[in-house]
C-alpha positions as CSV (number, residue, x, y, z in Angstrom):
1,M,-0.8,20.9,17.7
2,C,-3.8,20.6,15.5
3,L,-3.9,19.7,11.7
4,D,-6.6,20.3,9.3
5,I,-7.3,17.6,7.0
6,H,-8.3,18.6,3.5
7,N,-10.3,15.8,1.6
8,S,-10.6,15.8,-2.4
9,F,-11.2,13.6,-4.6
10,F,-10.1,13.0,-8.8
11,Y,-11.1,10.7,-11.4
12,L,-9.6,8.6,-13.3
13,G,-10.1,8.8,-17.2
14,G,-11.3,12.1,-17.0
15,N,-13.5,14.4,-14.6
16,D,-17.0,13.2,-15.9
17,R,-18.7,10.8,-13.4
18,K,-19.1,8.0,-15.5
19,F,-15.1,7.3,-14.7
20,T,-13.6,5.5,-11.6
21,K,-13.6,8.3,-8.4
22,V,-11.0,8.3,-6.3
23,S,-10.9,9.7,-2.9
24,Y,-7.7,11.2,-0.9
25,N,-6.5,13.4,2.0
26,A,-4.1,16.0,2.1
27,L,-2.8,17.1,5.7
28,G,0.4,19.4,6.7
29,D,2.5,22.3,4.9
30,G,5.7,21.2,4.6
31,D,7.7,21.6,1.2
32,Q,8.2,17.9,0.9
33,A,5.1,16.1,-0.7
34,L,4.7,12.4,0.8
35,L,2.3,9.9,-0.3
36,L,1.2,7.0,1.7
37,V,-0.4,4.5,0.0
38,H,-2.4,1.5,1.8
39,G,-2.4,-2.3,2.0
40,L,-5.1,-5.1,1.0
41,G,-8.5,-4.8,2.1
42,C,-7.6,-0.9,3.8
43,N,-7.9,2.6,3.0
44,K,-6.7,5.7,4.2
45,D,-7.8,6.2,7.3
46,I,-5.6,3.3,8.5
47,W,-2.7,5.9,8.1
48,R,-4.2,8.7,10.2
49,S,-1.7,8.8,13.4
50,F,1.1,7.8,11.5
51,A,0.7,10.6,8.8
52,S,-0.4,13.1,11.8
53,C,3.1,12.6,13.4
54,L,4.4,13.1,9.7
55,A,2.5,16.3,9.2
56,L,4.7,18.2,11.0
57,D,7.4,17.9,8.9
58,F,5.9,17.2,5.0
59,K,2.9,17.7,3.2
60,V,1.4,14.1,3.8
61,F,-1.1,12.9,1.3
62,T,-3.1,9.7,1.6
63,L,-5.5,8.1,-0.6
64,D,-8.0,5.3,-1.1
65,L,-7.1,3.1,-4.0
66,P,-9.7,2.3,-6.6
67,G,-12.4,-0.5,-4.8
68,N,-11.4,0.9,-1.5
69,G,-12.3,3.2,1.3
70,E,-14.3,6.2,-0.6
71,S,-13.0,5.6,-3.9
72,D,-15.1,4.0,-6.4
73,P,-14.2,0.1,-8.1
74,L,-12.5,0.0,-11.6
75,A,-14.8,-1.9,-14.1
76,D,-12.4,-3.9,-15.1
77,F,-9.6,-6.2,-13.2
78,H,-7.8,-5.0,-10.1
79,S,-4.4,-5.4,-11.0
80,M,-1.3,-3.6,-9.3
81,E,-0.9,-1.8,-12.5
82,A,-4.5,-0.3,-12.4
83,L,-4.3,0.4,-9.0
84,A,-1.2,2.2,-9.4
85,S,-2.8,4.5,-12.2
86,A,-4.4,6.8,-9.4
87,I,-1.0,7.5,-8.0
88,P,0.3,9.9,-11.2
89,V,-3.0,11.4,-11.2
90,L,-2.8,12.3,-8.1
91,I,0.6,13.7,-8.6
92,R,-0.2,15.6,-11.4
93,K,-3.5,17.2,-9.9
94,E,-1.6,18.2,-6.6
95,K,1.6,19.2,-9.0
96,L,4.1,17.4,-6.6
97,D,7.6,17.5,-7.2
98,T,9.4,13.9,-6.9
99,P,7.2,12.9,-3.7
100,I,8.3,10.2,-1.4
101,L,6.5,7.2,-1.8
102,V,5.4,5.0,1.2
103,G,3.7,2.0,0.6
104,H,2.1,-0.9,3.6
105,S,2.1,-4.5,2.6
106,M,0.4,-4.7,-0.9
107,G,0.9,-1.1,-0.9
108,A,4.8,-1.7,-1.6
109,V,3.8,-3.8,-4.7
110,V,1.3,-0.7,-5.8
111,V,4.2,1.9,-5.5
112,Q,6.6,-0.2,-7.4
113,S,3.5,-0.8,-10.0
114,A,3.4,3.0,-10.4
115,I,7.3,3.5,-10.7
116,K,7.5,0.4,-13.1
117,Y,4.5,1.1,-15.3
118,H,3.4,4.7,-14.9
119,G,7.0,6.0,-14.9
120,V,6.3,8.0,-11.5
121,R,9.0,9.9,-10.4
122,Y,10.1,10.0,-6.5
123,K,12.8,11.0,-4.4
124,K,12.8,8.0,-1.6
125,V,10.8,4.9,-1.4
126,F,9.9,3.5,1.6
127,F,8.5,-0.2,2.0
128,L,6.8,-1.0,5.3
129,D,6.3,-4.9,5.6
130,G,6.0,-5.2,1.6
131,P,6.3,-8.3,-0.4
132,I,8.8,-7.2,-2.7
133,I,11.1,-10.1,-3.3
134,P,9.1,-13.2,-4.9
135,L,6.8,-15.5,-2.9
136,G,7.4,-18.7,-4.8
137,L,4.1,-18.7,-6.1
138,A,4.7,-18.6,-9.8
139,W,1.7,-20.5,-10.3
140,S,-0.5,-18.0,-9.7
141,K,-1.3,-16.2,-12.8
142,P,-2.5,-19.3,-14.5
143,L,-4.9,-20.0,-11.8
144,V,-6.1,-16.4,-11.1
145,N,-9.1,-16.5,-13.3
146,I,-10.6,-19.8,-12.5
147,L,-9.8,-19.0,-8.7
148,C,-11.4,-15.6,-8.8
149,K,-14.7,-17.1,-9.8
150,T,-15.0,-20.2,-6.8
151,P,-17.1,-19.1,-4.3
152,V,-15.1,-21.8,-1.9
153,F,-12.0,-19.5,-2.8
154,N,-13.8,-16.1,-2.1
155,N,-14.8,-17.5,1.3
156,L,-11.2,-18.6,2.2
157,C,-9.7,-15.0,1.0
158,T,-12.2,-13.0,2.9
159,L,-11.5,-15.3,6.1
160,F,-7.9,-14.6,5.6
161,V,-8.3,-11.1,5.3
162,R,-10.5,-10.7,8.6
163,W,-8.0,-13.2,10.3
164,M,-5.0,-10.5,9.5
165,F,-6.8,-7.4,10.1
166,G,-8.1,-9.0,13.8
167,Q,-4.7,-9.5,14.8
168,S,-4.4,-5.3,15.6
169,E,-8.1,-4.1,14.7
170,S,-11.1,-3.2,17.3
171,S,-14.1,-4.7,16.9
172,K,-15.4,-2.0,15.2
173,N,-13.3,-1.9,12.9
174,K,-13.3,-5.5,11.9
175,S,-16.9,-5.2,11.3
176,T,-16.3,-1.9,8.7
177,I,-13.9,-4.3,7.2
178,E,-16.2,-7.4,7.0
179,A,-19.3,-5.2,5.6
180,K,-16.5,-3.9,2.6
181,L,-15.5,-7.1,2.0
182,E,-18.9,-8.0,0.8
183,K,-20.3,-8.2,-2.8
184,E,-18.2,-5.9,-4.9
185,R,-15.6,-5.3,-2.5
186,R,-15.0,-9.0,-2.2
187,R,-13.9,-8.9,-5.8
188,V,-11.2,-6.1,-5.8
189,T,-9.6,-8.0,-2.3
190,V,-9.6,-11.4,-4.1
191,E,-8.1,-9.8,-7.4
192,S,-5.7,-7.6,-5.9
193,L,-4.7,-10.2,-3.8
194,F,-3.6,-12.6,-6.7
195,D,-2.5,-9.9,-8.9
196,M,-0.2,-8.8,-6.1
197,I,1.3,-12.3,-5.9
198,Y,1.6,-12.4,-9.7
199,E,3.4,-9.0,-9.4
200,T,5.7,-9.8,-7.0
201,N,7.2,-12.8,-8.4
202,R,7.8,-11.0,-11.6
203,R,11.4,-10.0,-12.2
204,Q,11.9,-6.8,-10.0
205,S,14.1,-3.8,-10.9
206,D,16.7,-2.6,-8.6
207,L,15.0,0.9,-6.9
208,P,17.6,3.4,-5.7
209,N,16.9,5.4,-2.8
210,A,14.5,2.8,-1.1
211,V,14.3,1.7,2.4
212,G,12.2,-1.1,4.0
213,F,11.0,-1.4,7.5
214,F,10.0,-5.2,8.4
215,S,8.4,-6.5,11.5
216,R,8.6,-9.6,13.0
217,S,5.0,-11.0,11.7
218,M,6.0,-11.2,8.0
219,Y,6.9,-14.8,7.9
220,W,10.0,-14.3,5.6
221,S,11.8,-11.9,8.2
222,R,12.5,-14.7,10.5
223,T,15.0,-16.5,8.3
224,K,18.1,-15.3,7.5
225,K,17.6,-16.3,4.1
226,F,14.7,-13.6,3.4
227,E,17.7,-10.9,4.4
228,N,20.0,-13.1,1.7
229,T,17.4,-12.7,-1.3
230,L,16.0,-9.1,-0.3
231,V,19.9,-8.1,-0.8
232,S,20.3,-10.1,-4.1
233,K,17.1,-8.8,-5.4
234,N,17.5,-5.3,-4.6
235,P,21.3,-4.8,-3.3
236,S,20.4,-1.0,-3.4
237,L,17.6,-1.7,-0.7
238,I,18.3,-0.7,2.9
239,H,16.4,-2.7,5.4
240,E,15.8,-2.5,8.9
241,H,14.0,-5.4,11.0
242,Y,11.6,-4.4,13.9
243,P,11.3,-8.0,15.8
244,T,8.9,-6.4,18.6
245,F,6.0,-5.0,16.4
246,G,3.3,-6.4,14.1
247,H,2.1,-6.0,10.5
248,F,0.6,-2.7,11.8
249,F,3.7,-1.4,13.5
250,F,3.2,2.1,12.2
251,R,-0.1,2.3,13.8
252,E,1.1,0.9,17.3
253,D,4.0,3.5,17.7
254,P,3.4,6.1,14.9
255,N,5.8,8.2,16.4
256,L,8.9,6.2,16.4
257,F,8.3,5.0,12.9
258,A,7.7,8.9,11.3
259,Q,11.1,9.5,13.2
260,E,12.5,6.4,11.3
261,V,11.5,7.8,8.0
262,K,13.2,11.5,9.1
263,R,16.1,9.7,9.9
264,F,16.5,8.3,6.5
265,L,15.6,11.1,4.9
266,G,18.6,12.9,6.9
267,N,15.8,15.1,8.4
């Protein structure tokens, strides 16, 4: 079945070109809206296969967070709160009523920030390998301004992201990612990475109707301590582990995880 992808955009702060342009896609004709939010250094294309599977039952939206993909970078710091400001604007533009929110990796923190700081209403939240419990790095915020200006750390951050994506990306995609990490994109990546760490260490409120899918590649999912901490920090969260999949598991078997999403929605 061939589904048309509709590309569009909006501006943060208004409709004048001096504001930040944010790109997004819409796919499918279902009654229930489903919004997919990508992770660090990615863009909306990361969801292509997964979105196609879900679009058979939902109206699926994917967006490029500010400073990623086809979206303009912000003039200010790329905090989770600032990145998340794009979500309520998209919801208002498309007149969506309580969408299902899906966040992968850093996108899980962006989704939480959209709910926490921007009052986004939702039907259910899905976290895919998201850092949704404290990482034990409470020192991150005091050092962020210093380290973001340190060339050595910038280079290390870039190498880390290249290594992370190198686990599942083709050579062509890796070269694209590396190109986007240069200059302005590197600033976006470093700022986003540090604020993700900081935001994850802040006190998180329980989110009702939340489901977490976690793969073996997440270092905390290897221990029983992770599960105990996860339950104690967010007892309302339902979590499932998939020991044979990597960090981009929704790409490795998109149909399986589309079915998992539908299973938890009762479809």
